[in-house]
DSSP file (Angstrom, degrees, kcal/mol; ACC not computed):
  #  RESIDUE AA STRUCTURE BP1 BP2  ACC     N-H-->O    O-->H-N    N-H-->O    O-->H-N    TCO  KAPPA ALPHA  PHI   PSI    X-CA   Y-CA   Z-CA
    1    1 A M              0   0    0      0, 0.0     2,-0.1     0, 0.0    81,-0.1   0.000 360.0 360.0 360.0 149.8  -37.0 -106.7  188.0
    2    2 A K        -     0   0    0     41,-0.0    81,-2.2    82,-0.0     2,-0.4  -0.461 360.0-159.7 -81.9 149.8  -33.5 -105.7  189.2
    3    3 A T  E     -a   83   0A   0     41,-0.4    41,-2.9    79,-0.2     2,-0.3  -0.989   7.4-174.0-130.7 138.9  -32.4 -106.3  192.8
    4    4 A S  E     -aB  84  43A   0     79,-2.7    81,-2.9    -2,-0.4     2,-0.4  -0.908   7.4-157.2-126.8 159.8  -29.5 -104.6  194.7
    5    5 A A  E     +aB  85  42A   0     37,-2.3    37,-1.7    -2,-0.3     2,-0.3  -0.999  21.1 156.1-138.0 142.8  -27.9 -105.1  198.0
    6    6 A G  E     -aB  86  41A   0     79,-2.1    81,-1.6    -2,-0.4     2,-0.4  -0.906  35.7-104.6-155.0 179.0  -26.0 -102.7  200.2
    7    7 A I  E     -a   87   0A   0     33,-1.8     2,-0.8    -2,-0.3    81,-0.2  -0.957  13.5-154.8-118.8 128.7  -24.7 -101.6  203.6
    8    8 A L  E     -a   88   0A   0     79,-2.5    81,-2.2    -2,-0.4     2,-0.4  -0.875  20.5-162.7 -98.3  98.9  -26.0  -98.7  205.7
    9    9 A L  E     +aC  89  20A   0     -2,-0.8    11,-2.5    11,-0.5     2,-0.3  -0.677  14.7 175.7 -85.8 135.3  -23.0  -97.8  207.8
   10   10 A F  E     -aC  90  19A   0     79,-2.4    81,-2.5    -2,-0.4     2,-0.3  -0.957  13.2-175.1-139.4 156.3  -23.8  -95.6  210.8
   11   11 A K  E     - C   0  18A   0      7,-2.2     7,-2.8    -2,-0.3     2,-0.4  -0.965  19.6-130.5-146.1 160.9  -22.1  -94.1  213.9
   12   12 A R  E     - C   0  17A   0     -2,-0.3     2,-0.4     5,-0.2     5,-0.2  -0.958  18.0-178.2-115.9 133.4  -23.1  -92.2  216.9
   13   13 A E  E >   - C   0  16A   0      3,-2.5     3,-2.4    -2,-0.4     2,-0.2  -0.991  69.8 -40.1-130.6 124.7  -21.3  -89.0  218.0
   14   14 A E  T 3  S-     0   0    0     -2,-0.4    -2,-0.0     1,-0.3     0, 0.0  -0.448 125.5 -29.6  52.4-122.6  -22.5  -87.5  221.3
   15   15 A N  T 3  S+     0   0    0     -2,-0.2     2,-0.4    -3,-0.1    -1,-0.3   0.103 119.4  96.7-108.6  22.8  -26.3  -87.9  221.0
   16   16 A N  E <   -C   13   0A   0     -3,-2.4    -3,-2.5   112,-0.0     2,-0.4  -0.898  63.4-137.7-117.6 141.9  -26.5  -87.8  217.2
   17   17 A W  E     -C   12   0A   0     -2,-0.4   111,-1.0    -5,-0.2     2,-0.4  -0.759  19.0-165.2 -93.7 141.3  -26.6  -90.5  214.6
   18   18 A Y  E     -CD  11 127A   0     -7,-2.8    -7,-2.2    -2,-0.4     2,-0.4  -0.965   4.2-151.5-129.6 146.9  -24.6  -90.1  211.4
   19   19 A Y  E     -CD  10 126A   0    107,-2.8   107,-2.5    -2,-0.4     2,-0.6  -0.949  11.8-134.6-125.2 136.1  -24.9  -92.1  208.1
   20   20 A F  E     +CD   9 125A   0    -11,-2.5   -11,-0.5    -2,-0.4     2,-0.3  -0.795  33.7 172.8 -91.9 119.5  -22.3  -92.9  205.5
   21   21 A L  E     - D   0 124A   0    103,-2.7   103,-2.3    -2,-0.6     2,-0.3  -0.875  20.2-142.8-127.0 158.8  -23.6  -92.3  202.0
   22   22 A V  E     -ED  38 123A   0     16,-3.1    16,-2.2    -2,-0.3   101,-0.2  -0.902   8.3-139.3-122.3 152.7  -22.0  -92.3  198.5
   23   23 A H  E     - D   0 122A   0     99,-2.4    98,-2.6    -2,-0.3    99,-1.1  -0.936  28.4-116.8-111.2 127.4  -22.6  -90.2  195.4
   24   24 A P  E     - D   0 120A   0      0, 0.0    96,-0.3     0, 0.0    95,-0.1  -0.351  30.0-130.1 -63.4 140.8  -22.6  -91.9  192.0
   25   25 A G        +     0   0    0     94,-1.4     4,-0.3    93,-0.4     3,-0.2  -0.223  56.9  66.9 -82.0 175.6  -19.9  -90.8  189.6
   26   26 A G  S >> S-     0   0    0      1,-0.1     4,-0.6     2,-0.1     3,-0.6  -0.056  89.8 -71.1  98.4 164.5  -20.3  -89.8  186.0
   27   27 A P  G >4 S+     0   0    0      0, 0.0     3,-0.5     0, 0.0     4,-0.3   0.798 121.2  62.6 -66.6 -28.9  -21.8  -86.9  184.1
   28   28 A F  G 34 S+     0   0    0      1,-0.2     3,-0.2    -3,-0.2    -2,-0.1   0.886 113.7  34.7 -63.9 -36.7  -25.4  -87.8  184.7
   29   29 A W  G X4 S+     0   0    0     -3,-0.6     3,-1.7    -4,-0.3    -1,-0.2   0.436  86.4 113.3 -95.3  -2.1  -25.0  -87.3  188.4
   30   30 A K  T << S+     0   0    0     -4,-0.6    -1,-0.2    -3,-0.5    -2,-0.1   0.824  90.2  18.3 -43.0 -55.7  -22.5  -84.4  188.3
   31   31 A N  T 3  S+     0   0    0     -4,-0.3     2,-0.4    -3,-0.2    -1,-0.3   0.152  98.3 112.7-110.2  21.6  -24.6  -81.6  189.7
   32   32 A K    <   +     0   0    0     -3,-1.7     3,-0.1     1,-0.1    -3,-0.0  -0.783  26.1 150.5 -94.7 134.9  -27.3  -83.7  191.5
   33   33 A E    >>  +     0   0    0     -2,-0.4     3,-2.1     1,-0.2     4,-0.8   0.590  48.0  68.1-124.4 -73.0  -27.5  -83.6  195.3
   34   34 A A  T 34 S+     0   0    0      1,-0.3   100,-0.3     2,-0.2    -1,-0.2  -0.377 121.5   1.3 -63.6 123.7  -30.9  -84.1  196.9
   35   35 A G  T 34 S+     0   0    0     98,-0.9    -1,-0.3    -2,-0.2   102,-0.2   0.436 111.0  95.1  80.7  -1.6  -32.1  -87.7  196.3
   36   36 A A  T <4  +     0   0    0     -3,-2.1    99,-0.2    98,-0.3    -2,-0.2   0.739  62.4  86.3 -92.6 -25.7  -28.9  -88.6  194.4
   37   37 A W  B  <  +g  135   0B   0     97,-1.9    99,-2.1    -4,-0.8     2,-0.3  -0.267  55.9 177.6 -76.3 163.5  -26.9  -90.1  197.3
   38   38 A S  B     -E   22   0A   0    -16,-2.2   -16,-3.1    97,-0.2    -2,-0.0  -0.954  36.5 -90.2-154.4 166.0  -27.2  -93.8  198.2
   39   39 A I        -     0   0    0     -2,-0.3     2,-0.5   -18,-0.2   -31,-0.2  -0.552  64.1 -88.9 -71.7 153.6  -26.0  -96.5  200.5
   40   40 A P  S    S+     0   0    0      0, 0.0   -33,-1.8     0, 0.0     2,-0.3  -0.567  77.3 140.3 -63.0 121.4  -23.0  -98.3  198.9
   41   41 A K  E     -B    6   0A   0     -2,-0.5     2,-0.3   -35,-0.2   -35,-0.2  -0.951  30.3-168.4-156.8 169.2  -24.8 -101.0  196.9
   42   42 A G  E     -B    5   0A   0    -37,-1.7   -37,-2.3    -2,-0.3    15,-0.1  -0.990  36.3 -69.7-163.2 169.0  -24.9 -103.0  193.7
   43   43 A E  E     -B    4   0A   0     -2,-0.3     2,-0.4   -39,-0.2   -39,-0.3  -0.344  41.9-137.9 -69.5 141.0  -26.9 -105.3  191.5
   44   44 A V        -     0   0    0    -41,-2.9   -41,-0.4    -2,-0.1     3,-0.1  -0.825  10.9-134.9-100.6 135.3  -27.4 -108.9  192.6
   45   45 A S    >   -     0   0    0     -2,-0.4     3,-2.3     1,-0.1     8,-0.1  -0.587  43.3 -82.2 -81.8 150.6  -27.1 -111.8  190.2
   46   46 A P  T 3  S+     0   0    0      0, 0.0    -1,-0.1     0, 0.0     3,-0.1  -0.253 117.3  12.2 -54.4 133.1  -29.8 -114.5  190.3
   47   47 A G  T 3  S+     0   0    0      1,-0.3     2,-0.2    -3,-0.1     3,-0.0   0.335  95.6 135.6  83.7  -9.6  -29.0 -117.0  193.1
   48   48 A E    <   -     0   0    0     -3,-2.3     2,-0.3     1,-0.1    -1,-0.3  -0.471  65.4-104.9 -75.5 143.3  -26.3 -114.8  194.6
   49   49 A D     >  -     0   0    0     -2,-0.2     4,-2.2     1,-0.1     5,-0.2  -0.501  27.2-145.7 -66.9 127.4  -26.2 -114.3  198.4
   50   50 A L  H  > S+     0   0    0     -2,-0.3     4,-2.2     1,-0.2    -1,-0.1   0.907  95.3  45.2 -66.8 -44.3  -27.5 -110.9  199.1
   51   51 A L  H  > S+     0   0    0      2,-0.2     4,-2.4     1,-0.2    -1,-0.2   0.889 111.7  54.3 -66.2 -38.0  -25.3 -110.0  202.1
   52   52 A E  H  > S+     0   0    0      1,-0.2     4,-2.1     2,-0.2    -2,-0.2   0.920 110.2  46.8 -60.4 -43.6  -22.2 -111.3  200.3
   53   53 A R  H  X S+     0   0    0     -4,-2.2     4,-2.6     1,-0.2    -1,-0.2   0.888 109.2  54.9 -66.8 -38.5  -23.0 -109.0  197.3
   54   54 A A  H  X S+     0   0    0     -4,-2.2     4,-2.2     1,-0.2   -47,-0.3   0.918 109.9  46.7 -59.4 -43.4  -23.6 -106.1  199.7
   55   55 A L  H  X S+     0   0    0     -4,-2.4     4,-2.0     2,-0.2    11,-0.3   0.889 111.4  50.5 -69.4 -38.0  -20.1 -106.6  201.2
   56   56 A I  H  X S+     0   0    0     -4,-2.1     4,-2.4     1,-0.2    -2,-0.2   0.913 111.7  48.7 -62.7 -42.3  -18.5 -106.9  197.7
   57   57 A E  H  X S+     0   0    0     -4,-2.6     4,-2.6     2,-0.2    -2,-0.2   0.897 107.7  54.2 -64.3 -41.7  -20.2 -103.7  196.6
   58   58 A F  H  X S+     0   0    0     -4,-2.2     4,-0.9     1,-0.2     6,-0.5   0.930 111.8  45.3 -58.5 -45.4  -19.1 -101.9  199.8
   59   59 A K  H  X S+     0   0    0     -4,-2.0     4,-2.5     1,-0.2     3,-0.5   0.908 113.5  49.4 -66.7 -41.7  -15.5 -102.9  199.0
   60   60 A E  H  < S+     0   0    0     -4,-2.4    41,-2.0     1,-0.2    -2,-0.2   0.873 116.3  41.9 -61.5 -38.4  -15.7 -101.9  195.4
   61   61 A E  H  < S+     0   0    0     -4,-2.6    -1,-0.2    39,-0.2    -2,-0.2   0.507 132.1  19.9 -92.0  -6.2  -17.2  -98.5  196.1
   62   62 A T  H  < S-     0   0    0     -4,-0.9    37,-1.4    -3,-0.5    -3,-0.2   0.546  88.5-126.2-132.5 -23.4  -15.0  -97.6  199.1
   63   63 A G  S  < S+     0   0    0     -4,-2.5     2,-0.3    -5,-0.4    -4,-0.2   0.490  79.2 107.7  77.7   4.0  -11.8  -99.7  198.9
   64   64 A Q  S    S-     0   0    0     -6,-0.5     2,-0.4    35,-0.1    -1,-0.3  -0.802  70.5-122.5-115.0 155.5  -12.6 -100.7  202.5
   65   65 A T        -     0   0    0     -2,-0.3     2,-0.6    -3,-0.1    -9,-0.1  -0.817  19.1-141.4 -96.9 133.2  -14.0 -104.0  204.1
   66   66 A A        +     0   0    0     -2,-0.4     2,-0.3   -11,-0.3    -7,-0.1  -0.842  32.1 166.4 -93.5 122.8  -17.2 -103.8  206.1
   67   67 A E        +     0   0    0     -2,-0.6     2,-0.3     2,-0.1    -2,-0.0  -0.988  23.9  60.7-137.5 147.4  -17.0 -106.1  209.1
   68   68 A G  S    S-     0   0    0     -2,-0.3     2,-0.7    21,-0.0    23,-0.1  -0.965  88.8 -19.9 142.8-155.8  -19.1 -106.5  212.3
   69   69 A E        -     0   0    0     -2,-0.3    21,-0.5    21,-0.2     2,-0.4  -0.816  60.1-152.6 -95.1 116.1  -22.6 -107.3  213.3
   70   70 A F        -     0   0    0     -2,-0.7     2,-0.6    19,-0.1    19,-0.2  -0.707   4.1-157.4 -94.3 133.2  -25.0 -106.8  210.5
   71   71 A M  E     -F   88   0A   0     17,-2.6    17,-3.2    -2,-0.4     2,-0.1  -0.947  19.5-131.9-111.5 115.9  -28.7 -105.9  211.2
   72   72 A A  E     -F   87   0A   0     -2,-0.6     2,-0.3    15,-0.2    15,-0.2  -0.438  22.4-160.6 -68.5 137.3  -31.1 -106.8  208.3
   73   73 A L  E     -F   86   0A   0     13,-2.4    13,-0.5    -2,-0.1    69,-0.1  -0.774  31.5 -87.3-113.9 160.9  -33.5 -104.0  207.3
   74   74 A Q  E     -     0   0A   0     -2,-0.3    71,-0.1    67,-0.1    10,-0.1  -0.497  49.9-111.5 -68.1 132.7  -36.7 -104.3  205.3
   75   75 A P  E     -     0   0A   0      0, 0.0     2,-0.3     0, 0.0    10,-0.2  -0.293  32.0-150.8 -64.3 150.2  -36.2 -104.1  201.6
   76   76 A V  E     -F   84   0A   0      8,-2.1     8,-3.0    63,-0.0     2,-0.6  -0.850   8.9-133.4-118.7 157.7  -37.5 -101.1  199.7
   77   77 A K  E     -F   83   0A   0     -2,-0.3     6,-0.2     6,-0.2     5,-0.1  -0.955  23.5-143.8-112.3 122.4  -38.6 -100.6  196.1
   78   78 A Q    >   -     0   0    0      4,-3.3     3,-2.6    -2,-0.6    58,-0.0  -0.335  30.5 -98.0 -81.1 166.5  -37.2  -97.6  194.3
   79   79 A K  T 3  S+     0   0    0      1,-0.3    -1,-0.1     2,-0.1    -2,-0.0   0.838 122.9  55.0 -52.7 -39.4  -39.2  -95.5  191.9
   80   80 A G  T 3  S-     0   0    0      2,-0.1    -1,-0.3     1,-0.1    -2,-0.0   0.486 123.6-101.9 -76.3  -0.5  -37.7  -97.3  188.9
   81   81 A G  S <  S+     0   0    0     -3,-2.6     2,-0.2     1,-0.3    -2,-0.1   0.317  75.2 140.0 100.6 -10.6  -38.9 -100.6  190.2
   82   82 A K        -     0   0    0    -81,-0.1    -4,-3.3    -5,-0.1     2,-0.4  -0.513  45.6-139.3 -73.4 135.7  -35.6 -101.9  191.6
   83   83 A T  E     -aF   3  77A   0    -81,-2.2   -79,-2.7    -6,-0.2     2,-0.5  -0.830  16.8-159.4 -93.5 130.4  -35.7 -103.7  195.0
   84   84 A V  E     -aF   4  76A   0     -8,-3.0    -8,-2.1    -2,-0.4     2,-0.3  -0.962   4.7-162.4-116.2 125.0  -32.9 -102.8  197.4
   85   85 A Y  E     -a    5   0A   0    -81,-2.9   -79,-2.1    -2,-0.5     2,-0.3  -0.819  17.4-174.8 -99.6 143.0  -31.9 -105.0  200.3
   86   86 A A  E     -aF   6  73A   0    -13,-0.5   -13,-2.4    -2,-0.3     2,-0.4  -0.979  21.2-159.1-142.9 152.9  -29.8 -103.4  203.1
   87   87 A W  E     -aF   7  72A   0    -81,-1.6   -79,-2.5    -2,-0.3     2,-0.3  -0.999  20.9-136.5-128.0 131.6  -28.0 -104.3  206.3
   88   88 A A  E     -aF   8  71A   0    -17,-3.2   -17,-2.6    -2,-0.4     2,-0.4  -0.648  22.5-175.8 -85.4 144.6  -27.1 -101.7  208.9
   89   89 A L  E     -a    9   0A   0    -81,-2.2   -79,-2.4    -2,-0.3     2,-0.5  -0.979  20.9-137.3-142.2 126.4  -23.7 -101.8  210.4
   90   90 A E  E     +a   10   0A   0    -21,-0.5     2,-0.3    -2,-0.4   -79,-0.2  -0.728  55.1 104.8 -85.6 128.1  -22.3  -99.6  213.2
   91   91 A G        -     0   0    0    -81,-2.5     2,-0.3    -2,-0.5    -2,-0.1  -0.978  57.7-108.3-179.9 177.9  -18.8  -98.5  212.4
   92   92 A D        -     0   0    0     -2,-0.3     2,-0.4   -81,-0.1   -82,-0.0  -0.954  21.9-175.3-130.2 150.5  -16.6  -95.6  211.4
   93   93 A I        -     0   0    0     -2,-0.3     2,-0.5   -84,-0.0    -2,-0.0  -0.990  26.0-128.1-146.6 133.0  -14.7  -95.0  208.2
   94   94 A E        -     0   0    0     -2,-0.4     3,-0.5     1,-0.1     4,-0.1  -0.725  18.5-156.7 -80.2 124.4  -12.3  -92.2  207.3
   95   95 A T  S >  S+     0   0    0     -2,-0.5     3,-1.2     1,-0.2    -1,-0.1   0.668  75.7  77.3 -80.2 -15.9  -13.5  -90.7  204.0
   96   96 A S  T 3  S+     0   0    0      1,-0.2    -1,-0.2     3,-0.0    -2,-0.0   0.802  97.2  42.5 -68.7 -29.3  -10.2  -89.1  202.9
   97   97 A G  T 3  S+     0   0    0     -3,-0.5    -1,-0.2     2,-0.0    -2,-0.1   0.265  86.8 122.8-101.4  14.1   -8.5  -92.4  201.7
   98   98 A L    <   +     0   0    0     -3,-1.2     2,-0.3    25,-0.1   -35,-0.2  -0.389  33.9 178.7 -80.8 153.5  -11.5  -93.9  199.9
   99   99 A Y        -     0   0    0    -37,-1.4     2,-0.3    -2,-0.1   -35,-0.1  -0.984  14.2-143.6-149.1 157.5  -11.6  -95.0  196.3
  100  100 A S        -     0   0    0     -2,-0.3   -39,-0.2    20,-0.2   -40,-0.1  -0.854  21.2-112.6-121.3 152.9  -14.0  -96.6  193.9
  101  101 A N        -     0   0    0    -41,-2.0    18,-2.9    -2,-0.3    19,-0.5  -0.322  39.3-119.0 -70.6 169.2  -13.7  -99.0  191.0
  102  102 A T  E     -H  118   0C   0     16,-0.3     2,-0.3    17,-0.1    -1,-0.1  -0.779  23.1-162.5-111.8 157.5  -14.5  -97.6  187.6
  103  103 A V  E     -H  117   0C   0     14,-2.9    14,-2.9    -2,-0.3     2,-0.4  -0.949  20.3-119.0-134.7 155.8  -17.2  -98.6  185.1
  104  104 A Q  E     +H  116   0C   0     -2,-0.3     2,-0.3    12,-0.2    12,-0.2  -0.817  35.6 175.0 -93.6 133.9  -17.7  -98.0  181.3
  105  105 A I  E     -H  115   0C   0     10,-2.7    10,-3.0    -2,-0.4     2,-0.6  -0.960  35.7-111.3-133.3 156.1  -20.8  -96.2  180.3
  106  106 A E  E     -H  114   0C   0     -2,-0.3     8,-0.2     8,-0.2     4,-0.1  -0.777  43.0-148.5 -84.6 121.8  -22.2  -94.9  177.0
  107  107 A W  S    S+     0   0    0      6,-2.7    -2,-0.1    -2,-0.6     3,-0.0  -0.971  76.9  25.3-147.6 132.1  -22.0  -91.1  177.1
  108  108 A P  S >  S-     0   0    0      0, 0.0     3,-1.5     0, 0.0     5,-0.4   0.657 112.2 -99.9 -63.6 164.3  -23.8  -89.2  175.8
  109  109 A P  T 3  S+     0   0    0      0, 0.0    -2,-0.1     0, 0.0    -4,-0.0  -0.178 104.0  10.1 -53.9 143.7  -26.7  -91.7  175.8
  110  110 A R  T 3  S+     0   0    0      1,-0.1    -3,-0.0    -4,-0.1    -4,-0.0   0.711  97.0 111.8  58.7  24.4  -27.3  -93.5  172.4
  111  111 A S  S <  S-     0   0    0     -3,-1.5    -1,-0.1     2,-0.2     3,-0.1   0.604  77.8-132.2 -97.7 -13.9  -24.0  -92.1  171.1
  112  112 A S        +     0   0    0      1,-0.3     2,-0.5    -4,-0.2    -2,-0.0   0.513  67.7 127.7  70.4   6.1  -22.1  -95.4  170.9
  113  113 A R        -     0   0    0     -5,-0.4    -6,-2.7     2,-0.0     2,-0.4  -0.838  48.0-153.0 -96.9 125.2  -19.2  -93.5  172.7
  114  114 A M  E     -H  106   0C   0     -2,-0.5     2,-0.3    -8,-0.2    -8,-0.2  -0.814  13.5-178.0-102.9 136.5  -17.9  -95.2  175.8
  115  115 A I  E     -H  105   0C   0    -10,-3.0   -10,-2.7    -2,-0.4     2,-0.5  -0.935  24.7-125.4-126.5 155.9  -16.3  -93.4  178.7
  116  116 A E  E     +H  104   0C   0     -2,-0.3   -12,-0.2   -12,-0.2   -90,-0.1  -0.863  34.9 172.2-100.3 129.1  -14.8  -94.7  181.9
  117  117 A I  E     -H  103   0C   0    -14,-2.9   -14,-2.9    -2,-0.5     2,-0.3  -0.931  38.2-101.3-132.0 155.3  -16.1  -93.2  185.1
  118  118 A P  E     -H  102   0C   0      0, 0.0   -93,-0.4     0, 0.0   -16,-0.3  -0.576  26.5-135.4 -69.5 138.8  -15.7  -93.9  188.9
  119  119 A E  S    S+     0   0    0    -18,-2.9   -94,-1.4    -2,-0.3     2,-0.4   0.863  96.0  24.0 -62.3 -32.9  -18.7  -95.8  190.2
  120  120 A V  E     +D   24   0A   0    -19,-0.5   -20,-0.2   -96,-0.3    -1,-0.2  -0.996  60.5 178.3-131.3 136.7  -18.7  -93.4  193.2
  121  121 A D  E     +     0   0A   0    -98,-2.6     2,-0.3    -2,-0.4    -1,-0.1   0.520  69.2  34.2-116.5  -9.7  -17.2  -89.9  193.2
  122  122 A Q  E     -D   23   0A   0    -99,-1.1   -99,-2.4     2,-0.0     2,-0.4  -0.998  54.2-169.2-145.6 147.2  -17.9  -88.7  196.7
  123  123 A W  E     +D   22   0A   0     -2,-0.3     2,-0.3  -101,-0.2  -101,-0.2  -1.000  22.5 160.8-132.1 132.5  -18.2  -90.3  200.2
  124  124 A E  E     -D   21   0A   0   -103,-2.3  -103,-2.7    -2,-0.4     2,-0.4  -0.999  37.2-127.2-155.2 149.7  -19.6  -88.4  203.1
  125  125 A W  E     -D   20   0A   0     -2,-0.3     2,-0.4  -105,-0.2  -105,-0.2  -0.836  32.5-170.8 -92.8 135.1  -21.1  -88.7  206.6
  126  126 A F  E     -D   19   0A   0   -107,-2.5  -107,-2.8    -2,-0.4    -2,-0.0  -0.950  24.6-114.7-125.5 146.8  -24.4  -86.9  207.1
  127  127 A S  E  >  -D   18   0A   0     -2,-0.4     4,-3.4  -109,-0.2     5,-0.3  -0.286  45.5 -97.5 -66.4 166.4  -26.5  -86.2  210.1
  128  128 A S  H  > S+     0   0    0   -111,-1.0     4,-2.3     1,-0.2     5,-0.2   0.935 124.9  46.6 -54.2 -53.0  -29.9  -87.9  210.2
  129  129 A A  H  > S+     0   0    0      1,-0.2     4,-1.1     2,-0.2    -1,-0.2   0.919 116.1  44.8 -59.4 -45.9  -31.7  -84.9  208.8
  130  130 A E  H >> S+     0   0    0      1,-0.2     4,-2.6     2,-0.2     3,-0.6   0.927 111.7  52.6 -62.9 -44.7  -29.1  -84.3  206.1
  131  131 A A  H 3X S+     0   0    0     -4,-3.4     4,-2.7     1,-0.3    -1,-0.2   0.888 105.3  54.3 -60.1 -39.5  -29.0  -87.9  205.1
  132  132 A K  H 3< S+     0   0    0     -4,-2.3    -1,-0.3    -5,-0.3    -2,-0.2   0.806 113.1  44.4 -66.7 -27.3  -32.8  -88.2  204.7
  133  133 A M  H << S+     0   0    0     -4,-1.1   -98,-0.9    -3,-0.6    -2,-0.2   0.851 118.4  41.5 -81.1 -37.1  -32.6  -85.2  202.3
  134  134 A K  H  < S+     0   0    0     -4,-2.6   -97,-1.9  -100,-0.3   -98,-0.3   0.864  97.8  86.5 -78.0 -36.5  -29.6  -86.5  200.3
  135  135 A I  B  < S-g   37   0B   0     -4,-2.7   -97,-0.2    -5,-0.2     5,-0.1  -0.234  96.9 -82.6 -72.1 152.1  -30.4  -90.1  200.0
  136  136 A N    >>  -     0   0    0    -99,-2.1     4,-0.9     1,-0.1     3,-0.7  -0.285  49.0-116.9 -47.7 133.4  -32.6  -91.7  197.3
  137  137 A T  G >4 S+     0   0    0      1,-0.3     3,-0.9  -102,-0.2     4,-0.3   0.837 112.3  48.4 -50.1 -45.3  -36.1  -91.1  198.5
  138  138 A A  G >4 S+     0   0    0      1,-0.2     3,-1.5     2,-0.2    -1,-0.3   0.880 106.6  57.7 -62.6 -38.8  -37.0  -94.8  198.8
  139  139 A Q  G X> S+     0   0    0     -3,-0.7     3,-1.8     1,-0.3     4,-0.7   0.665  83.7  80.9 -70.1 -16.2  -33.8  -95.6  200.7
  140  140 A A  H <X S+     0   0    0     -4,-0.9     4,-2.1    -3,-0.9     3,-0.4   0.793  80.5  69.7 -56.6 -27.3  -34.7  -93.0  203.4
  141  141 A A  H <> S+     0   0    0     -3,-1.5     4,-2.7    -4,-0.3    -1,-0.3   0.793  90.4  60.2 -60.4 -29.3  -36.9  -95.8  204.8
  142  142 A F  H <> S+     0   0    0     -3,-1.8     4,-2.3    -4,-0.2    -1,-0.2   0.922 107.5  44.1 -65.3 -42.6  -33.7  -97.7  205.8
  143  143 A I  H  X S+     0   0    0     -4,-0.7     4,-2.6    -3,-0.4    -2,-0.2   0.905 113.9  50.0 -69.2 -41.8  -32.6  -94.7  208.1
  144  144 A E  H  X S+     0   0    0     -4,-2.1     4,-2.1     2,-0.2    -2,-0.2   0.927 112.6  46.6 -62.4 -45.8  -36.1  -94.4  209.5
  145  145 A E  H  X S+     0   0    0     -4,-2.7     4,-2.3     1,-0.2    -2,-0.2   0.929 113.1  49.1 -62.5 -44.4  -36.3  -98.1  210.3
  146  146 A L  H  X S+     0   0    0     -4,-2.3     4,-2.8    -5,-0.2    -1,-0.2   0.908 109.4  51.7 -63.1 -41.1  -32.9  -98.2  211.8
  147  147 A E  H  X S+     0   0    0     -4,-2.6     4,-2.5     2,-0.2    -1,-0.2   0.901 109.4  51.2 -62.6 -40.0  -33.6  -95.1  214.0
  148  148 A R  H  X S+     0   0    0     -4,-2.1     4,-1.5     2,-0.2    -1,-0.2   0.946 112.7  45.5 -59.8 -46.9  -36.8  -96.9  215.3
  149  149 A K  H  X S+     0   0    0     -4,-2.3     4,-0.9     1,-0.2    -2,-0.2   0.900 113.7  49.2 -63.1 -41.3  -34.8 -100.0  216.2
  150  150 A L  H  X S+     0   0    0     -4,-2.8     4,-1.4     1,-0.2     3,-0.4   0.871 108.1  53.2 -69.3 -36.3  -32.0  -97.9  217.8
  151  151 A S  H  < S+     0   0    0     -4,-2.5    -1,-0.2     1,-0.2    -2,-0.2   0.800 105.1  55.8 -70.4 -26.3  -34.5  -95.9  219.9
  152  152 A E  H  < S+     0   0    0     -4,-1.5    -1,-0.2     1,-0.2    -2,-0.2   0.779 106.7  51.1 -71.4 -26.4  -36.1  -99.2  221.2
  153  153 A V  H  <        0   0    0     -4,-0.9    -2,-0.2    -3,-0.4    -1,-0.2   0.811 360.0 360.0 -79.4 -32.0  -32.7 -100.3  222.4
  154  154 A E     <        0   0    0     -4,-1.4    -1,-0.2     0, 0.0    -2,-0.1   0.488 360.0 360.0 -65.7 360.0  -31.9  -97.1  224.4
């Protein structure tokens, strides 16, 4: 089974929590919104350090470095069977200057035609309620777990 690792960046403004999510690039995701967004994340190679991979993916998908105190969250299993590991990080990032690496995909599927697409085509901060609607259904558990942990600290 595939494994991914990523960073859930969050911030507080007044008394509200906001979450930084990314939208996958390419024609398949073009008009998809609810459930299409994700934490910046990527596939882990066997034996690779999970947090290290999460940090590399964050840099590849935003052009920015994630630094600070990382809080491990419980891994989730997505509908397709992929297990996703995540770390929460409190911080802020300006979305206007972000950029993503590109990847080659076959499009249309089974056409043998390769096109180059950005791995991520949108970056946005969402309120808790919006984020839970936009994010991959399984990954919403990261936000819920983080909010439980944050409410225990207050």
